[in-house]
Each structure stands twice: as structure tokens, then as C-alpha cells.
Wavefront OBJ file of the C-alpha trace (Angstrom):
o trace
v 32.166 1.680 33.114
v 30.239 5.113 34.457
v 31.824 7.844 33.211
v 32.856 10.912 35.450
v 30.135 13.741 35.165
v 27.081 10.685 33.718
v 23.940 12.350 34.149
v 21.953 8.831 34.275
v 23.289 6.319 37.082
v 25.077 3.493 35.243
v 23.232 0.488 34.202
v 23.821 -2.069 36.619
v 24.601 -4.704 33.623
v 27.951 -2.396 33.092
v 28.841 -3.047 36.187
v 28.305 -6.907 35.905
v 30.332 -7.005 32.896
v 33.061 -5.440 33.986
v 32.861 -7.551 36.683
v 33.970 -10.783 34.949
v 37.142 -9.301 34.856
v 37.324 -10.230 38.693
v 36.421 -13.649 38.033
v 39.392 -14.561 39.489
v 38.055 -13.518 42.576
v 36.369 -16.791 42.812
v 37.729 -20.205 43.201
v 36.067 -22.871 41.076
v 36.059 -26.453 42.884
v 35.124 -29.651 40.652
v 32.420 -30.921 42.695
v 31.381 -34.852 42.238
v 27.043 -34.738 41.823
v 25.155 -37.424 41.295
v 22.598 -37.786 38.662
v 19.555 -39.480 39.257
v 16.958 -41.479 37.238
v 17.123 -45.161 35.264
v 20.391 -45.724 34.390
v 22.125 -42.392 35.648
v 23.752 -43.928 38.195
v 27.386 -42.422 37.397
v 28.852 -38.985 38.659
v 29.609 -36.178 36.643
v 31.873 -33.031 37.426
v 30.679 -29.792 37.687
v 32.294 -26.788 38.006
v 30.895 -24.804 41.053
v 31.155 -21.603 42.840
v 32.439 -21.693 46.188
v 31.637 -18.258 47.401
v 33.225 -16.700 50.682
v 32.554 -13.795 52.973
v 35.826 -12.379 51.984
v 35.066 -12.727 48.296
v 31.889 -11.082 48.087
v 33.211 -8.089 50.200
v 36.238 -8.128 47.800
v 33.335 -7.581 44.747
v 31.458 -5.110 46.604
v 34.779 -2.921 47.326
v 35.724 -3.387 43.757
v 32.144 -1.906 42.316
v 32.585 0.589 44.788
v 36.113 1.736 43.976
v 34.659 1.794 40.426
v 31.868 4.076 41.517
v 31.841 7.833 41.051
v 28.842 8.217 42.966
v 29.285 10.337 45.786
v 27.205 7.963 47.952
v 29.393 5.113 47.391
v 32.638 7.195 48.993
v 34.031 5.400 51.927
v 31.656 2.480 52.009
v 34.443 -0.349 50.296
v 33.879 -3.459 52.518
v 31.768 -1.851 54.932
v 29.093 -4.340 55.920
v 26.005 -3.368 57.641
v 24.916 -7.113 58.499
v 28.016 -9.543 58.732
v 25.237 -12.553 60.022
v 23.225 -11.957 57.110
v 26.126 -12.169 54.621
v 27.607 -15.320 56.554
v 24.115 -17.143 56.360
v 23.954 -16.167 52.255
v 27.390 -17.407 51.729
v 26.824 -20.541 53.481
v 23.258 -20.866 51.965
v 24.879 -20.744 48.243
v 27.409 -23.208 48.922
v 25.027 -25.821 49.615
v 23.027 -25.223 46.445
v 24.124 -27.371 43.409
v 21.861 -25.678 40.441
v 23.169 -22.914 38.866
v 19.839 -20.976 38.494
v 18.797 -22.075 41.945
v 22.292 -20.755 43.307
v 22.037 -17.591 40.974
v 19.177 -16.489 41.938
v 19.510 -17.427 46.060
v 22.426 -14.826 45.852
v 20.624 -12.150 42.932
v 17.720 -12.112 45.902
v 19.298 -12.490 48.885
v 21.763 -9.745 48.218
v 19.582 -7.110 46.604
v 16.858 -8.243 49.258
v 18.638 -8.166 52.599
v 21.178 -5.701 51.972
v 24.315 -6.708 54.049
v 26.440 -3.913 52.882
v 26.210 -0.102 53.258
v 26.009 0.481 49.216
v 26.355 -1.639 46.573
v 24.046 -4.187 47.478
v 22.374 -4.515 44.153
v 25.715 -4.397 42.438
v 27.053 -7.116 44.085
v 24.029 -9.266 43.492
v 23.980 -9.185 40.219
v 27.587 -9.717 39.777
v 27.227 -12.346 42.072
v 24.483 -13.833 40.295
v 26.184 -13.518 36.873
v 29.178 -15.075 38.096
v 27.306 -18.269 38.698
v 25.828 -18.405 35.492
v 28.589 -17.893 33.345
v 30.880 -20.428 35.607
v 28.337 -22.984 36.452
v 25.688 -22.737 33.287
v 27.795 -20.586 30.538
v 25.625 -17.626 29.956
v 24.972 -14.501 31.840
v 21.631 -13.096 31.773
v 20.457 -12.106 28.210
v 18.168 -9.430 28.972
v 18.187 -5.633 28.300
v 19.993 -3.891 30.691
v 16.886 -1.840 30.990
v 14.793 -4.966 32.164
v 17.592 -6.155 34.401
v 18.164 -2.940 36.087
v 14.140 -2.678 36.410
v 14.337 -6.433 37.628
v 16.680 -6.120 40.235
v 15.414 -2.853 41.338
v 12.450 -4.402 42.108
v 13.319 -7.492 43.988
v 15.677 -5.232 46.164
v 12.236 -3.668 47.101
v 10.334 -7.007 47.841
v 8.361 -7.214 44.559
v 9.283 -10.643 43.506
v 10.392 -13.428 46.086
v 12.924 -16.344 45.385
v 11.204 -18.580 43.616
v 9.825 -15.617 41.042
v 13.811 -14.836 40.965
v 14.593 -18.285 39.910
v 12.040 -18.442 37.137
v 13.159 -14.925 35.999
v 16.736 -16.245 35.794
v 15.920 -19.372 33.969
v 13.461 -17.560 31.306
v 16.489 -14.758 30.959
v 19.119 -17.228 30.423
v 20.756 -19.393 26.922
v 21.757 -22.617 28.464
v 25.313 -24.087 27.825
v 23.796 -26.258 24.443
v 21.843 -23.082 23.105
l 1 2 3 4 5 6 7 8 9 10 11 12 13 14 15 16 17 18 19 20 21 22 23 24 25 26 27 28 29 30 31 32 33 34 35 36 37 38 39 40 41 42 43 44 45 46 47 48 49 50 51 52 53 54 55 56 57 58 59 60 61 62 63 64 65 66 67 68 69 70 71 72 73 74 75 76 77 78 79 80 81 82 83 84 85 86 87 88 89 90 91 92 93 94 95 96 97 98 99 100 101 102 103 104 105 106 107 108 109 110 111 112 113 114 115 116 117 118 119 120 121 122 123 124 125 126 127 128 129 130 131 132 133 134 135 136 137 138 139 140 141 142 143 144 145 146 147 148 149 150 151 152 153 154 155 156 157 158 159 160 161 162 163 164 165 166 167 168 169 170 171 172 173 174 175 176
């Protein structure tokens, strides 16, 4: 967690690792998903993270409350664009692939800025929650690499497909 009087901004990852303690904010529902291909007509249960706008706002609130950044003060739960937040949450709940869903949340929150403060931190936490709960691994890149990449996503240097590819390349699979 950030230390009072710290001269460098904390890594986004420090917030993300801390955020695993708030995993109970998310309800995990077992959705039945069919598998395709020859001889694969059976159903398989996968735990899926179902988001609500309220849950994403709660994550942002906890991030802001834990922050000692002056610019974060009094921005807990302050949504800049409710329509954007509604859209990105609805769309996320229709994505079954964990890596694609994590990429969607990371890209959408970081680049579309639905909150006044904490967008990059909230984006990373949402993505890592999905990856931990649905794929079994957070992003495994170094903190500096994650920080830089999320900041670049927030300034539109990477598109959604790039983000998905980056996440897939920087996560361990469950069976690794």
C-alpha cells in the first residue's frame, strides 16, 4: 500500500494485489458454457465473474479511500459518465473468455475514463480479478511493465485486441 510522504507514485500493481482482499465484492456464478468441436457436446462449468455497476464503483471507492494522493480526495464513487460505465459492465457480462473479458475491462475503464479519479487502478484491479477467478493467474509481468502498459492503454496507444494479446502473453494458464 502507498506510504504517506512517499515521493514516487505507488505502482498500479500495489493497488491490484491489495485489491484481492476485496474479491468478495464480486459474486461468482457458475455459468454453463458449451464446448465446440468433434466429440465435445458436453457442458462444462466455469466460474464467471458477474459485474454490476455498483461493484465496480465499490472497487473504485476502496481504491480512492486507500490513496493518499491529494487529487483523489473527495472523489470516492464519483462517476463522470454513467452511460459508459453501464455499457462496459453490460458488455463484460456477455464475454465468456476470461482473457478477452479482462482485456475489455482493462481497456474500457482505463481508456474511457468513467470515473473522475482512479480509472487506471480500477481497470487493472477489475482485469486481475477476472484473471484470478476465471483463469487462475494474475498478470505476471513486472510492476514497471504493468504500470507503463496500463498508462499507454489509458492514452489510446493500444487497442482492445492489443490489450487481449498482451494479457494472454503475460499470464500463466491454470495448468502451467
